[in-house]
ZATITOR-193378 format. One line per 3 residues: number of its first residue (from 1); for each residue x, y, z of N, C-alpha, C. Coordinates in nm, 2 decimals. Layout:
N
NUM = X Y Z X Y Z X Y Z; ...
***
This chain:
127
1 = 13.50 8.70 8.78 13.43 8.82 8.73 13.29 8.79 8.69; 13.27 8.68 8.62 13.14 8.64 8.57 13.05 8.61 8.69; 13.10 8.56 8.79 13.02 8.52 8.91 12.97 8.65 8.97
4 = 13.05 8.75 8.98 13.01 8.88 9.04 12.90 8.94 8.96; 12.92 8.94 8.83 12.82 9.00 8.74 12.69 8.92 8.75; 12.70 8.79 8.75 12.58 8.71 8.76 12.50 8.74 8.89
7 = 12.58 8.75 9.00 12.51 8.78 9.13 12.45 8.92 9.13; 12.51 9.02 9.07 12.45 9.15 9.06 12.32 9.15 8.98; 12.32 9.08 8.87 12.20 9.08 8.79 12.09 9.00 8.86
10 = 12.13 8.89 8.92 12.03 8.81 9.00 11.97 8.89 9.11; 12.05 8.96 9.19 12.00 9.04 9.30 11.91 9.15 9.25; 11.95 9.21 9.14 11.87 9.31 9.08 11.73 9.26 9.04
13 = 11.73 9.14 8.98 11.60 9.09 8.94 11.51 9.05 9.06; 11.57 9.00 9.16 11.50 8.97 9.28 11.44 9.09 9.34; 11.52 9.20 9.35 11.47 9.32 9.41 11.36 9.38 9.32
16 = 11.37 9.37 9.19 11.26 9.41 9.10 11.13 9.34 9.13; 11.14 9.21 9.14 11.03 9.12 9.16 10.96 9.16 9.30; 11.04 9.18 9.40 10.99 9.21 9.53 10.91 9.34 9.53
19 = 10.97 9.44 9.46 10.90 9.57 9.45 10.78 9.57 9.37; 10.76 9.48 9.27 10.65 9.48 9.19 10.52 9.43 9.26; 10.54 9.36 9.37 10.42 9.31 9.44 10.34 9.42 9.51
22 = 10.39 9.54 9.53 10.32 9.64 9.60 10.24 9.73 9.50; 10.12 9.76 9.53 10.04 9.84 9.45 9.98 9.96 9.53; 9.95 10.07 9.46 9.89 10.18 9.53 9.74 10.15 9.55
25 = 9.68 10.22 9.65 9.54 10.21 9.67 9.47 10.27 9.55; 9.34 10.23 9.52 9.27 10.29 9.42 9.24 10.44 9.45; 9.22 10.52 9.34 9.18 10.66 9.37 9.05 10.67 9.44
28 = 9.03 10.78 9.51 8.91 10.81 9.59 8.79 10.80 9.49; 8.68 10.74 9.54 8.55 10.75 9.47 8.48 10.88 9.52; 8.47 10.97 9.43 8.41 11.10 9.47 8.27 11.09 9.54
31 = 8.19 11.00 9.50 8.06 10.98 9.56 8.08 10.93 9.71; 8.17 10.84 9.73 8.19 10.79 9.87 8.26 10.90 9.95; 8.35 10.98 9.89 8.41 11.09 9.96 8.31 11.20 10.00
34 = 8.21 11.22 9.91 8.11 11.32 9.94 8.03 11.28 10.07; 8.00 11.15 10.08 7.93 11.09 10.20 8.02 11.11 10.32; 8.15 11.09 10.31 8.24 11.11 10.43 8.24 11.25 10.47
37 = 8.24 11.35 10.38 8.24 11.49 10.41 8.11 11.52 10.48; 8.00 11.48 10.42 7.87 11.51 10.48 7.86 11.45 10.62; 7.90 11.33 10.64 7.90 11.27 10.78 7.98 11.35 10.88
40 = 8.09 11.40 10.84 8.18 11.48 10.93 8.11 11.61 10.96; 8.07 11.68 10.86 8.01 11.82 10.88 7.87 11.81 10.95; 7.80 11.70 10.92 7.67 11.69 11.00 7.70 11.66 11.15
43 = 7.80 11.58 11.18 7.83 11.56 11.32 7.87 11.68 11.39; 7.95 11.77 11.32 7.99 11.89 11.38 7.87 11.98 11.40; 7.79 11.99 11.30 7.67 12.08 11.31 7.57 12.03 11.42
46 = 7.56 11.90 11.44 7.47 11.85 11.54 7.53 11.85 11.68; 7.65 11.91 11.70 7.71 11.93 11.83 7.79 11.82 11.89; 7.83 11.72 11.80 7.91 11.61 11.85 8.05 11.67 11.90
49 = 8.11 11.61 11.99 8.24 11.66 12.04 8.35 11.63 11.93; 8.45 11.73 11.93 8.56 11.71 11.84 8.64 11.58 11.88; 8.67 11.50 11.78 8.74 11.37 11.80 8.64 11.26 11.81
52 = 8.51 11.28 11.82 8.42 11.17 11.84 8.41 11.08 11.71; 8.44 11.14 11.60 8.43 11.06 11.47 8.53 10.95 11.46; 8.64 10.96 11.53 8.74 10.85 11.53 8.69 10.73 11.61
55 = 8.58 10.74 11.68 8.52 10.63 11.76 8.42 10.55 11.68; 8.38 10.60 11.56 8.29 10.54 11.48 8.35 10.41 11.41; 8.27 10.33 11.35 8.31 10.22 11.28 8.26 10.23 11.13
58 = 8.34 10.25 11.03 8.49 10.27 11.05 8.52 10.41 11.10; 8.63 10.43 11.16 8.67 10.56 11.21 8.68 10.66 11.10; 8.65 10.78 11.14 8.67 10.90 11.04 8.76 11.00 11.11
61 = 8.87 11.03 11.05 8.97 11.12 11.11 8.95 11.26 11.04; 8.92 11.36 11.12 8.89 11.49 11.06 8.97 11.60 11.13; 9.06 11.66 11.06 9.15 11.76 11.11 9.09 11.90 11.09
64 = 9.02 11.95 11.19 8.95 12.08 11.18 8.97 12.16 11.30; 9.07 12.26 11.30 9.10 12.34 11.42 8.99 12.43 11.47; 8.90 12.47 11.37 8.79 12.55 11.41 8.69 12.47 11.51
67 = 8.67 12.35 11.47 8.59 12.26 11.56 8.66 12.23 11.69; 8.78 12.20 11.68 8.86 12.17 11.80 8.87 12.29 11.90; 8.87 12.41 11.84 8.87 12.53 11.93 8.73 12.56 11.99
70 = 8.63 12.49 11.95 8.50 12.51 12.01 8.40 12.59 11.93; 8.44 12.62 11.81 8.34 12.70 11.73 8.23 12.61 11.69; 8.11 12.67 11.68 7.99 12.60 11.64 7.97 12.61 11.49
73 = 7.93 12.50 11.43 7.90 12.51 11.29 7.75 12.54 11.27; 7.72 12.66 11.23 7.59 12.71 11.21 7.53 12.64 11.08; 7.61 12.65 10.97 7.56 12.59 10.85 7.68 12.56 10.76
76 = 7.66 12.47 10.66 7.77 12.45 10.57 7.71 12.41 10.43; 7.79 12.43 10.33 7.76 12.39 10.19 7.88 12.33 10.13; 7.88 12.20 10.11 7.99 12.13 10.05 7.98 12.13 9.90
79 = 8.09 12.17 9.84 8.10 12.16 9.69 8.12 12.01 9.65; 8.13 11.99 9.52 8.16 11.85 9.47 8.30 11.81 9.51; 8.31 11.68 9.52 8.45 11.62 9.54 8.51 11.59 9.41
82 = 8.63 11.65 9.38 8.70 11.63 9.26 8.83 11.55 9.29; 8.88 11.48 9.19 9.00 11.41 9.21 9.12 11.50 9.18; 9.22 11.50 9.27 9.35 11.56 9.26 9.45 11.45 9.27
85 = 9.50 11.40 9.16 9.58 11.28 9.17 9.49 11.16 9.21; 9.52 11.09 9.32 9.43 10.99 9.37 9.35 11.03 9.49; 9.37 11.15 9.53 9.29 11.20 9.65 9.17 11.29 9.60
88 = 9.07 11.30 9.69 8.96 11.39 9.66 8.99 11.52 9.72; 8.93 11.62 9.66 8.94 11.76 9.71 8.80 11.82 9.71; 8.77 11.89 9.82 8.63 11.95 9.83 8.64 12.08 9.90
91 = 8.57 12.18 9.85 8.56 12.31 9.91 8.43 12.32 9.99; 8.44 12.37 10.11 8.32 12.38 10.19 8.30 12.52 10.24; 8.18 12.57 10.21 8.15 12.71 10.27 8.09 12.69 10.40
94 = 8.15 12.75 10.50 8.10 12.73 10.64 8.06 12.86 10.70; 7.96 12.85 10.79 7.92 12.97 10.87 7.95 12.92 11.02; 8.04 12.99 11.08 8.08 12.95 11.22 8.05 13.06 11.32
97 = 8.02 13.01 11.44 7.99 13.10 11.55 8.09 13.07 11.66; 8.16 13.18 11.71 8.26 13.16 11.81 8.19 13.17 11.95; 8.27 13.16 12.06 8.21 13.16 12.19 8.15 13.29 12.23
100 = 8.18 13.40 12.17 8.12 13.53 12.20 7.99 13.55 12.12; 7.96 13.46 12.03 7.84 13.47 11.95 7.86 13.53 11.81; 7.99 13.57 11.78 8.02 13.63 11.65 8.01 13.52 11.54
103 = 7.94 13.55 11.43 7.93 13.46 11.32 8.02 13.51 11.20; 8.09 13.41 11.15 8.17 13.44 11.03 8.15 13.34 10.92; 8.17 13.38 10.80 8.16 13.29 10.69 8.29 13.28 10.61
106 = 8.32 13.16 10.57 8.44 13.14 10.49 8.43 13.01 10.41; 8.52 13.00 10.31 8.53 12.87 10.23 8.66 12.81 10.26; 8.66 12.68 10.29 8.78 12.61 10.33 8.79 12.49 10.23
109 = 8.92 12.46 10.19 8.94 12.35 10.11 8.99 12.23 10.19; 8.95 12.11 10.15 8.98 11.99 10.23 9.03 11.88 10.13; 9.13 11.80 10.17 9.17 11.68 10.10 9.09 11.56 10.17
112 = 9.04 11.47 10.09 8.96 11.36 10.14 9.02 11.23 10.09; 9.04 11.14 10.19 9.08 11.00 10.16 8.97 10.91 10.21; 8.96 10.80 10.14 8.86 10.69 10.18 8.93 10.56 10.20
115 = 9.05 10.54 10.14 9.12 10.42 10.15 9.27 10.44 10.18; 9.33 10.38 10.28 9.27 10.27 10.36 9.19 10.32 10.48; 9.19 10.45 10.50 9.10 10.50 10.61 9.03 10.63 10.56
118 = 8.92 10.66 10.63 8.85 10.78 10.60 8.92 10.90 10.67; 8.97 10.99 10.59 9.05 11.10 10.65 9.01 11.23 10.57; 8.98 11.34 10.65 8.96 11.47 10.59 9.06 11.56 10.65
121 = 9.14 11.62 10.57 9.25 11.71 10.61 9.23 11.85 10.55; 9.23 11.95 10.64 9.22 12.09 10.59 9.34 12.13 10.51; 9.32 12.19 10.40 9.43 12.23 10.32 9.52 12.34 10.37
124 = 9.46 12.44 10.43 9.53 12.56 10.49 9.49 12.57 10.63; 9.58 12.58 10.72 9.55 12.59 10.86 9.55 12.73 10.91; 9.57 12.83 10.82 9.57 12.97 10.87 9.43 13.02 10.90
127 = 9.42 13.14 10.94 9.29 13.20 10.97 9.19 13.20 10.86
***
């Protein structure tokens, strides 16, 4: 009985030690995240193709269905990046032009990651 109890305690301590070696990435640096947002929106506004950002070094992954659908970014105004947990959050006011020439304005929220990869994800994928 003592041997079983000893083995259980020992295996628990080993498991605890193995789990302690893993750490979370540092929280997003808002200044760095602001640069990532600016780089992504500048590329869109300058007419780069959707998906071209992932070819950069380092790659930048940007999930934006409006860009993917072919809408032109006429202008944008990015708000400050704030921390939400360890991720950054940024609201961006965009002026978009569709293929018929119709221009619309809206504000869209984005989650921004910089570690381990540069990722911008749209918060709401609805219209």
